[in-house]
Backbone as ProteinMPNN parsed JSONL, in Angstrom:
{"seq_chain_A": "VQLVESGGGLVQPGGSLRLSCAASGFTFSRYHMSWYRQVPGKERELVAQIMSVGGSTNYADSVKGRFTMSRDNAKNMVFLQMNSLKPEDTAVYYCNARRLSLGYWGQGTQVTVSS", "coords_chain_A": {"N_chain_A": [[-80.698, -28.128, 17.88], [-82.459, -25.435, 19.213], [-83.151, -22.695, 21.338], [-84.668, -19.67, 21.535], [-84.842, -16.71, 23.104], [-86.862, -13.792, 23.564], [-88.094, -10.401, 23.967], [-87.261, -9.117, 26.253], [-86.151, -6.177, 28.107], [-86.063, -2.699, 29.118], [-87.987, -1.56, 31.791], [-90.293, 0.3, 33.774], [-90.751, 0.215, 37.351], [-93.616, -1.611, 38.403], [-94.532, -1.968, 35.878], [-95.064, -3.997, 32.862], [-93.927, -6.893, 31.073], [-93.607, -9.156, 28.338], [-92.152, -12.157, 27.848], [-90.843, -14.264, 25.304], [-90.161, -17.525, 24.005], [-88.797, -19.267, 21.461], [-88.741, -22.463, 20.145], [-86.842, -25.044, 18.56], [-85.836, -27.957, 16.706], [-86.273, -30.167, 18.306], [-88.679, -32.43, 19.819], [-90.983, -30.583, 20.819], [-93.424, -30.663, 22.302], [-93.12, -32.745, 24.055], [-91.474, -31.989, 26.055], [-90.796, -30.65, 29.277], [-91.027, -27.278, 30.101], [-89.26, -24.379, 31.176], [-88.685, -21.225, 32.837], [-85.86, -19.538, 33.874], [-83.888, -17.338, 35.901], [-81.08, -15.121, 36.263], [-78.815, -13.298, 38.215], [-75.85, -11.365, 38.154], [-73.206, -12.923, 39.88], [-74.807, -14.531, 41.393], [-76.605, -17.648, 41.836], [-78.319, -19.331, 39.178], [-81.824, -19.157, 39.153], [-84.932, -20.9, 39.44], [-87.832, -19.729, 37.934], [-90.38, -20.189, 36.786], [-92.316, -22.988, 35.671], [-93.658, -25.236, 33.224], [-95.516, -28.083, 32.6], [-95.09, -30.868, 30.318], [-97.204, -32.548, 29.786], [-100.555, -31.972, 30.21], [-100.058, -29.381, 31.023], [-99.705, -28.131, 33.506], [-98.634, -25.669, 35.892], [-95.923, -24.231, 37.781], [-94.618, -21.928, 40.161], [-92.045, -19.75, 41.361], [-92.035, -18.56, 44.712], [-91.558, -15.851, 44.876], [-92.613, -14.723, 42.595], [-95.197, -15.48, 42.308], [-98.584, -14.882, 41.48], [-97.935, -12.66, 40.04], [-96.512, -13.315, 37.727], [-97.125, -15.195, 34.762], [-96.942, -18.233, 33.148], [-97.072, -19.751, 29.94], [-97.74, -22.054, 27.224], [-97.5, -22.823, 23.725], [-98.027, -25.399, 21.917], [-98.468, -25.849, 19.248], [-97.076, -23.875, 17.977], [-94.582, -24.196, 18.967], [-93.648, -22.705, 21.18], [-93.021, -20.887, 24.226], [-94.168, -18.714, 26.799], [-93.748, -15.925, 29.009], [-95.565, -13.998, 30.934], [-95.131, -11.077, 32.579], [-96.089, -9.181, 35.172], [-96.624, -6.251, 37.237], [-93.961, -5.57, 37.804], [-90.884, -5.567, 39.641], [-87.948, -3.907, 40.94], [-86.228, -5.915, 41.882], [-86.716, -7.98, 40.161], [-85.007, -7.691, 38.106], [-82.799, -9.173, 35.898], [-81.056, -11.636, 33.909], [-83.028, -13.548, 31.845], [-83.684, -16.907, 31.214], [-84.649, -19.456, 28.966], [-85.582, -22.832, 29.3], [-85.507, -26.236, 28.323], [-86.567, -29.467, 29.162], [-86.293, -32.985, 29.428], [-86.377, -36.051, 30.793], [-83.112, -37.074, 30.932], [-82.218, -35.107, 29.298], [-81.465, -31.746, 28.465], [-81.871, -28.339, 27.527], [-80.721, -25.015, 26.84], [-81.511, -21.56, 26.332], [-80.082, -18.469, 25.054], [-80.576, -16.343, 26.645], [-82.292, -13.379, 27.833], [-82.195, -9.978, 28.623], [-83.737, -8.446, 31.363], [-84.608, -5.46, 32.754], [-85.612, -3.636, 35.47], [-86.358, -0.551, 36.334], [-86.522, 2.84, 37.437]], "CA_chain_A": [[-81.598, -27.658, 18.928], [-82.361, -23.992, 19.476], [-84.121, -21.96, 22.126], [-84.371, -18.26, 21.313], [-85.676, -15.837, 23.922], [-87.039, -12.403, 23.142], [-89.079, -9.652, 24.735], [-86.691, -8.402, 27.381], [-85.935, -4.749, 27.918], [-86.114, -1.818, 30.288], [-89.357, -1.223, 32.16], [-90.387, 0.951, 35.075], [-91.437, -0.573, 38.387], [-95.058, -1.678, 38.21], [-94.83, -2.231, 34.482], [-95.212, -5.377, 32.381], [-93.21, -7.393, 29.901], [-93.937, -10.526, 27.945], [-91.039, -12.863, 27.251], [-91.16, -15.378, 24.418], [-89.069, -18.459, 23.719], [-89.098, -20.075, 20.285], [-87.976, -23.705, 20.199], [-86.735, -25.81, 17.326], [-84.847, -29.018, 16.704], [-86.652, -31.283, 19.163], [-90.131, -32.613, 19.914], [-91.297, -29.592, 21.843], [-94.565, -31.014, 23.15], [-92.719, -33.783, 25.01], [-90.531, -31.411, 26.997], [-91.154, -29.674, 30.286], [-90.374, -26.002, 29.802], [-89.087, -23.536, 32.354], [-87.961, -19.963, 32.792], [-84.937, -19.274, 34.961], [-83.262, -16.022, 35.825], [-79.781, -15.067, 36.947], [-78.195, -12.012, 38.48], [-74.403, -11.576, 38.291], [-72.724, -13.303, 41.198], [-75.754, -15.403, 42.063], [-76.976, -18.833, 41.078], [-79.521, -19.268, 38.355], [-82.966, -19.619, 39.925], [-86.139, -21.257, 38.712], [-88.908, -18.744, 38.055], [-91.66, -20.814, 36.464], [-92.225, -24.143, 34.804], [-94.92, -25.756, 32.707], [-95.307, -29.481, 32.283], [-95.354, -31.26, 28.937], [-98.534, -33.152, 29.734], [-101.516, -31.289, 31.079], [-99.757, -27.949, 31.068], [-99.732, -27.54, 34.839], [-97.561, -24.714, 36.097], [-95.411, -23.958, 39.119], [-93.941, -20.643, 40.2], [-91.314, -19.363, 42.559], [-92.866, -17.745, 45.609], [-91.303, -14.427, 44.641], [-93.324, -14.232, 41.403], [-96.592, -15.958, 42.313], [-99.582, -13.821, 41.401], [-97.481, -11.584, 39.145], [-96.034, -13.896, 36.477], [-97.913, -16.301, 34.222], [-96.255, -18.949, 32.069], [-97.957, -20.508, 29.064], [-97.064, -22.671, 26.08], [-98.269, -23.058, 22.506], [-97.356, -26.537, 21.297], [-98.597, -25.757, 17.794], [-96.059, -22.936, 17.49], [-93.311, -24.501, 19.635], [-93.253, -21.505, 21.911], [-93.469, -20.638, 25.585], [-94.255, -17.295, 27.111], [-93.782, -15.54, 30.413], [-96.173, -12.697, 31.126], [-94.629, -10.541, 33.842], [-96.803, -7.974, 35.572], [-96.232, -5.646, 38.514], [-92.526, -5.831, 37.916], [-90.147, -4.921, 40.723], [-86.499, -3.829, 40.658], [-85.568, -7.19, 42.17], [-86.911, -8.895, 39.042], [-83.949, -7.442, 37.147], [-81.961, -10.364, 35.71], [-81.115, -12.272, 32.593], [-84.025, -14.62, 31.886], [-83.322, -18.005, 30.326], [-85.603, -20.499, 28.647], [-85.015, -24.176, 29.468], [-86.314, -27.39, 27.939], [-86.053, -30.625, 29.89], [-87.011, -34.253, 29.328], [-85.51, -37.103, 31.337], [-81.749, -36.586, 31.16], [-81.882, -34.114, 28.286], [-81.812, -30.374, 28.816], [-81.357, -27.33, 26.609], [-80.838, -23.635, 27.312], [-81.395, -20.45, 25.408], [-78.962, -17.554, 25.304], [-81.003, -15.391, 27.661], [-82.727, -12.032, 27.472], [-82.046, -9.108, 29.787], [-84.878, -7.679, 31.87], [-84.174, -4.446, 33.716], [-86.734, -2.9, 36.052], [-85.748, 0.627, 36.949], [-87.145, 4.119, 37.12]], "C_chain_A": [[-81.373, -26.172, 19.147], [-83.504, -23.528, 20.365], [-83.745, -20.487, 22.02], [-85.362, -17.41, 22.092], [-85.765, -14.453, 23.302], [-88.035, -11.731, 24.074], [-88.54, -8.924, 25.934], [-86.511, -6.928, 27.073], [-85.96, -4.007, 29.224], [-87.568, -1.412, 30.544], [-89.35, -0.576, 33.532], [-91.04, 0.029, 36.093], [-92.955, -0.469, 38.237], [-95.481, -1.986, 36.798], [-94.894, -3.713, 34.149], [-94.299, -5.644, 31.193], [-93.703, -8.793, 29.596], [-92.74, -11.13, 27.24], [-91.557, -14.01, 26.392], [-89.928, -16.247, 24.243], [-89.52, -19.346, 22.57], [-88.165, -21.281, 20.26], [-87.949, -24.383, 18.842], [-85.705, -26.913, 17.512], [-85.127, -30.192, 17.625], [-88.173, -31.332, 19.25], [-90.646, -31.797, 21.089], [-92.373, -30.062, 22.809], [-94.216, -32.033, 24.223], [-91.834, -33.25, 26.134], [-91.222, -30.509, 28.018], [-90.366, -28.408, 29.979], [-90.33, -25.121, 31.046], [-88.468, -22.205, 31.97], [-87.112, -19.875, 34.052], [-84.468, -17.822, 34.828], [-81.976, -16.024, 36.641], [-79.301, -13.63, 37.034], [-76.706, -12.259, 38.637], [-74.002, -11.878, 39.723], [-73.653, -14.215, 41.968], [-76.079, -16.6, 41.184], [-78.236, -18.583, 40.252], [-80.694, -19.851, 39.157], [-84.173, -19.89, 39.037], [-87.231, -20.23, 38.992], [-90.266, -19.404, 37.849], [-91.41, -22.02, 35.583], [-93.615, -24.588, 34.392], [-94.662, -27.162, 32.188], [-95.684, -29.787, 30.837], [-96.755, -31.815, 28.767], [-99.445, -32.426, 30.707], [-101.282, -29.808, 31.21], [-99.834, -27.325, 32.444], [-98.491, -26.682, 35.054], [-97.16, -24.629, 37.567], [-94.603, -22.672, 39.068], [-93.131, -20.489, 41.476], [-92.202, -18.458, 43.403], [-92.739, -16.251, 45.291], [-92.077, -13.854, 43.457], [-94.774, -14.668, 41.353], [-97.564, -14.788, 42.327], [-99.199, -12.686, 40.472], [-97.079, -12.108, 37.775], [-96.954, -15.043, 36.066], [-97.164, -16.919, 33.051], [-97.277, -19.728, 31.263], [-97.139, -21.109, 27.924], [-98.044, -22.84, 24.934], [-97.549, -24.169, 21.759], [-97.458, -26.51, 19.773], [-97.516, -24.86, 17.194], [-94.692, -23.19, 18.097], [-92.773, -23.289, 20.395], [-93.76, -21.545, 23.36], [-93.372, -19.142, 25.843], [-94.194, -17.095, 28.621], [-94.336, -14.128, 30.479], [-95.798, -12.209, 32.519], [-95.319, -9.212, 34.118], [-96.292, -7.478, 36.922], [-94.752, -5.854, 38.785], [-91.874, -4.969, 38.986], [-88.676, -4.834, 40.349], [-85.773, -5.155, 40.907], [-85.851, -8.265, 41.123], [-85.842, -8.701, 37.956], [-82.997, -8.63, 37.094], [-81.916, -10.7, 34.224], [-82.045, -13.48, 32.725], [-83.704, -15.65, 30.797], [-84.486, -18.979, 30.157], [-84.903, -21.852, 28.743], [-86.019, -25.228, 29.029], [-85.716, -28.627, 28.595], [-86.959, -31.838, 29.657], [-86.055, -35.361, 29.727], [-84.122, -36.495, 31.571], [-81.322, -35.504, 30.179], [-82.324, -32.726, 28.737], [-81.146, -29.397, 27.872], [-81.624, -25.949, 27.183], [-80.818, -22.662, 26.146], [-80.253, -19.546, 25.809], [-79.312, -16.49, 26.336], [-81.431, -14.053, 27.083], [-82.728, -11.175, 28.734], [-83.36, -8.399, 30.102], [-84.351, -6.731, 32.942], [-85.386, -3.649, 34.169], [-86.153, -1.738, 36.849], [-86.504, 1.881, 36.535], [-86.098, 5.11, 36.623]], "O_chain_A": [[-80.236, -25.712, 19.253], [-84.659, -23.909, 20.177], [-82.632, -20.099, 22.375], [-86.555, -17.384, 21.791], [-84.854, -14.008, 22.605], [-88.722, -12.385, 24.858], [-89.275, -8.18, 26.583], [-86.693, -6.484, 25.939], [-85.888, -4.601, 30.3], [-88.278, -0.981, 29.636], [-88.49, -0.877, 34.36], [-91.811, -0.854, 35.717], [-93.502, 0.604, 37.981], [-96.658, -2.238, 36.539], [-94.793, -4.57, 35.027], [-93.955, -4.746, 30.425], [-94.157, -9.518, 30.481], [-92.351, -10.677, 26.163], [-92.568, -14.639, 26.706], [-88.797, -15.768, 24.322], [-90.5, -20.082, 22.686], [-86.946, -21.134, 20.345], [-88.908, -24.308, 18.074], [-84.819, -26.82, 18.362], [-84.317, -31.113, 17.721], [-88.866, -30.41, 18.82], [-90.727, -32.288, 22.215], [-92.24, -29.874, 24.018], [-94.946, -32.168, 25.205], [-91.487, -33.987, 27.057], [-92.104, -29.719, 27.682], [-89.184, -28.465, 29.64], [-91.254, -25.126, 31.86], [-87.821, -22.071, 30.931], [-87.596, -20.111, 35.16], [-84.632, -17.182, 33.789], [-81.806, -16.811, 37.572], [-79.369, -12.863, 36.074], [-76.322, -13.281, 39.207], [-74.402, -11.183, 40.657], [-73.33, -14.634, 43.079], [-75.868, -16.585, 39.972], [-79.081, -17.751, 40.584], [-80.566, -20.913, 39.767], [-84.403, -19.215, 38.033], [-87.515, -19.907, 40.146], [-91.189, -19.205, 38.639], [-90.427, -22.076, 34.844], [-94.603, -24.359, 35.09], [-93.716, -27.401, 31.437], [-96.477, -29.078, 30.216], [-97.412, -31.59, 27.75], [-99.129, -32.29, 31.889], [-102.216, -29.053, 31.481], [-100.01, -26.112, 32.557], [-97.436, -26.937, 34.474], [-97.95, -24.916, 38.467], [-93.979, -22.362, 38.054], [-93.482, -21.026, 42.527], [-93.012, -17.693, 42.88], [-93.699, -15.493, 45.424], [-92.189, -12.636, 43.323], [-95.51, -14.27, 40.45], [-97.395, -13.83, 43.081], [-100.032, -11.84, 40.145], [-97.279, -11.429, 36.768], [-97.488, -15.763, 36.909], [-96.799, -16.236, 32.095], [-98.224, -20.291, 31.812], [-95.994, -20.72, 27.691], [-99.25, -22.981, 25.138], [-96.574, -23.916, 21.051], [-96.616, -27.089, 19.085], [-97.093, -25.056, 16.055], [-93.736, -22.48, 17.783], [-91.609, -22.912, 20.264], [-94.784, -22.156, 23.664], [-92.611, -18.419, 25.201], [-94.543, -17.983, 29.399], [-93.652, -13.17, 30.12], [-96.114, -12.856, 33.518], [-95.144, -8.243, 33.38], [-95.614, -8.203, 37.65], [-94.357, -6.268, 39.875], [-92.25, -3.818, 39.209], [-88.206, -5.614, 39.521], [-84.808, -5.473, 40.212], [-85.281, -9.354, 41.193], [-85.788, -9.47, 36.997], [-82.454, -9.045, 38.117], [-82.637, -10.126, 33.408], [-81.867, -14.322, 33.605], [-83.486, -15.31, 29.634], [-85.209, -19.274, 31.109], [-83.759, -21.995, 28.312], [-87.212, -25.133, 29.316], [-84.499, -28.814, 28.585], [-88.186, -31.745, 29.682], [-85.038, -35.581, 29.068], [-83.978, -35.525, 32.315], [-80.185, -35.037, 30.227], [-83.4, -32.55, 29.308], [-80.002, -29.593, 27.464], [-82.598, -25.728, 27.904], [-80.193, -22.91, 25.115], [-79.541, -19.814, 26.777], [-78.422, -15.808, 26.845], [-81.0, -13.649, 26.004], [-83.207, -11.603, 29.785], [-84.004, -7.83, 29.221], [-83.728, -7.158, 33.913], [-86.098, -3.061, 33.354], [-85.54, -1.927, 37.899], [-87.049, 1.967, 35.435], [-86.43, 6.251, 36.303]]}, "name": "protein", "num_of_chains": 1, "seq": "VQLVESGGGLVQPGGSLRLSCAASGFTFSRYHMSWYRQVPGKERELVAQIMSVGGSTNYADSVKGRFTMSRDNAKNMVFLQMNSLKPEDTAVYYCNARRLSLGYWGQGTQVTVSS"}
């Protein structure tokens, strides 16, 4: 099982980034997928999730209207489009796959929002 995030980097406030997560080693379409983020010294927090069936999405209040999560089951990938980025969005962003009692994590990608 592998989840590999990419697309992080340094961006100025108000800018945009698109994170990608490539999945392999499991039946991707059957898994709920999520993006989490973590700042040193704080707990990992849920940013966005997309369901396996129907593709409905949920977002943390702090990112609603700015972030959009999507999935491509044909390519086994999920994406997080992040617009109007703020300094408080700075964190390591992790991809998560979950189904029943099974869960997998990626290694994370750093997003830094700073002028």
